[in-house]
C-alpha positions in Angstrom: 64.9 93.0 91.5 67.8 92.0 89.1 71.4 91.5 90.3 72.7 94.9 89.2 69.8 96.6 91.2 70.6 94.6 94.3 74.3 95.3 94.0 73.6 99.0 93.7 71.3 99.0 96.8 73.8 97.3 99.0 76.9 99.2 97.8 78.7 96.4 96.1 79.4 95.8 92.4 80.7 92.4 91.4 82.0 91.7 87.8 82.5 88.0 87.4 82.6 86.0 84.1 80.7 88.7 82.1 81.1 87.7 78.5 79.6 90.9 77.0 81.2 94.2 77.1 77.8 95.8 77.5 77.3 94.0 80.8 80.7 95.2 82.0 79.9 98.8 81.0 76.7 98.7 82.9 78.4 97.5 86.1 81.1 100.1 85.7 78.4 102.7 85.2 76.6 101.6 88.4 79.8 101.8 90.3 80.5 105.3 89.0 77.0 106.4 90.3 77.6 104.8 93.6 80.9 106.7 94.1 79.0 110.0 93.9 76.7 108.9 96.7 78.6 106.6 99.1 81.8 104.5 99.4 81.1 101.3 97.5 83.0 98.1 97.0 83.8 97.0 93.5 85.2 93.5 92.8 86.2 92.3 89.4 87.0 88.5 89.0 88.8 88.3 85.7 88.2 85.2 83.6 88.9 84.1 80.1 85.3 84.8 79.1 86.0 88.5 79.7 88.8 88.7 77.2 86.8 91.1 75.1 86.5 93.4 78.0 90.2 93.4 79.2 90.9 96.9 77.8 87.7 98.2 79.4 88.6 96.7 82.8 92.1 98.0 82.5 91.1 101.5 81.8 88.0 101.7 84.0 87.9 99.0 86.8 91.5 99.0 87.8 92.1 102.8 88.2 88.7 103.3 89.7 89.4 101.1 92.7 88.0 97.8 91.9 89.4 94.9 94.0 90.9 92.6 91.4 90.7 88.7 91.7 92.7 86.5 89.3 93.8 83.0 88.7 97.5 82.8 87.4 96.5 82.2 83.8 94.0 85.0 83.8 96.5 87.4 85.4 99.1 86.8 82.7 96.5 87.1 79.9 95.0 90.2 81.4 98.5 92.0 81.4 99.3 90.8 77.9 101.8 88.1 78.8 102.1 84.6 77.2 100.4 81.9 79.1 102.2 78.5 79.4 100.3 75.5 78.4 100.6 74.0 81.9 99.8 76.0 84.9 102.6 74.4 86.9 105.1 76.0 84.5 104.1 79.6 85.5 106.8 81.1 87.7 106.2 83.3 90.8 108.5 85.8 89.1 106.0 86.2 86.2 103.1 86.5 88.7 104.8 89.2 90.7 105.7 91.2 87.7 102.1 91.1 86.4 100.7 91.9 89.9 103.1 94.9 90.1 101.8 96.1 86.8 98.2 95.9 88.0 99.1 97.6 91.2 100.9 100.5 89.4 97.8 101.0 87.0 95.7 101.6 90.1 97.1 105.0 90.5 95.8 106.7 93.7 93.0 104.3 94.2 95.1 101.4 95.5 93.1 98.4 96.6 93.9 94.8 97.6 94.6 92.3 94.8 93.9 88.6 95.2 95.4 85.7 93.3 93.9 82.2 93.7 96.5 79.5 93.1 94.2 76.4 93.3 96.3 73.6 94.9 99.1 76.0 95.7 97.1 78.3 98.0 96.5 82.0 97.3 98.4 85.2 97.2 97.2 88.7 98.4 98.8 92.1 97.8 97.9 94.7 100.4 97.4 98.3 99.7 100.9 99.1 101.0 102.4 96.6 98.6 103.1 93.8 101.0 102.7 90.4 99.5 101.1 87.4 101.5 100.5 83.7 100.8 98.1 81.4 102.4 98.1 77.7 102.2 95.3 75.3 101.2 92.7 73.4 103.2 92.6 69.6 102.7 90.0 68.5 100.2 88.5 65.1 99.3 86.2 66.1 96.4 86.6 66.8 92.7 84.0 69.5 92.1 86.3 72.1 90.8 83.7 74.0 88.7 82.7 77.1 90.6 85.6 76.9 93.1 86.9 80.3 92.0 83.5 81.9 92.2 83.3 80.7 95.8 86.8 82.1 96.5 85.6 85.5 95.1 82.4 85.3 97.2 84.6 85.0 100.3 86.6 88.1 99.3 83.4 90.1 98.6 81.9 89.1 102.0 84.8 90.4 103.9 85.6 93.4 101.8 82.0 94.6 101.9 80.1 93.0 104.8 82.8 93.1 107.4 84.3 96.4 106.0 87.8 95.2 106.4 89.9 98.1 105.3 92.8 98.5 107.7 95.2 96.4 105.6 96.8 94.6 108.7 98.5 91.4 108.1 96.1 89.4 110.2 93.3 91.0 108.3 94.6 89.9 105.0 95.3 86.4 106.2 91.8 86.3 107.6 90.2 87.2 104.2 92.2 84.8 102.2 91.8 81.9 104.7 88.0 82.5 104.6 87.9 82.7 100.8 90.1 79.5 100.5 87.8 77.6 102.9 84.8 78.6 100.8 86.6 77.3 97.8 87.5 74.0 99.5 84.0 73.4 100.6 82.8 73.8 97.0 85.4 71.2 95.8 84.1 68.8 98.4 80.5 69.4 97.1 79.4 71.1 100.3 77.6 74.4 100.3 79.6 77.0 102.3 76.9 77.9 104.8 78.1 79.6 108.0 78.0 76.3 110.0 80.1 74.5 107.4 82.6 77.4 107.2 83.0 77.5 110.9 83.7 73.8 110.9 86.3 74.1 108.2 88.1 76.9 110.0 87.9 75.1 113.3 89.2 71.9 111.9 92.3 73.9 110.6 92.8 75.6 114.0 92.7 72.2 115.7 95.5 71.1 113.4 97.7 74.1 114.3 96.0 76.7 112.0 96.2 77.7 108.4 99.7 78.0 106.9 100.7 81.5 105.9 103.7 83.6 105.1 104.6 87.1 104.3 106.8 87.2 101.2 108.0 90.8 101.3 107.0 93.8 99.2 105.9 93.7 95.6 108.6 96.1 94.5 111.4 94.1 96.2 110.4 90.6 95.0 112.6 89.1 92.4 111.4 88.9 88.8 113.0 85.4 88.8 111.6 82.6 90.9 110.5 78.9 91.0 107.5 77.7 89.1 104.2 76.8 90.8 105.1 73.2 90.2 108.5 73.3 91.6 107.6 75.0 94.8 104.3 72.9 95.3 102.8 73.5 98.7 106.2 74.4 100.4 106.8 77.9 101.9 108.4 80.4 99.5 110.3 82.2 102.2 111.6 79.0 104.0 109.1 78.8 106.8 105.4 78.8 107.2 103.8 80.5 110.2 100.4 79.2 111.4 97.5 81.2 112.6 94.2 79.8 114.0 91.1 81.4 112.7 87.8 80.8 114.7 84.3 81.7 114.1 
């Protein structure tokens, strides 16, 4: 059974790093067929390799309810914005403007949007337009290749397997913390099996919990703002709160 057949059977379509528009069209077609039969989950992790499919994703995946996952550079490129040479020069204002554009393009099929910021944590936009940020887990390794894929896998697991759809603040924190833990384990060269993920989350809980903050609503956030490099790992709204996640 190939990947697209398996995805169709379990009700999840994931588009990740597909270089060929034909592959993207096939996934979108599968998703459309699923929608006639059940309530599927569609996740599109946008990468530079997919630049030839940006228009297709914008016109098909976004308005049809795909959950979008981006890095900062990919979000700016996807929405037609100039991408600074250094990631640290990207401002939060630029990111919020681009996220707002993606959210508006969703139309009536509003789904959560995720933005992985690497060493600066991650941002999630809820279906009601609330914006959240989660900090990082300490890492010792240097295996960054695939870290974004593991983040995306953490999102897929929760959006599909756990059926998280109430859009509560604690739920979004939970999803992003799990995805960030998966990514951190990849960087450390550890496979994110359940036992390792539980260890990573419990380690965070024993140190006071993962750092997180609610930033406000996407419509209200200023188009201006500090760059990723300027804010670093500090809180954007002045104070982190901590939550302990246990498995």
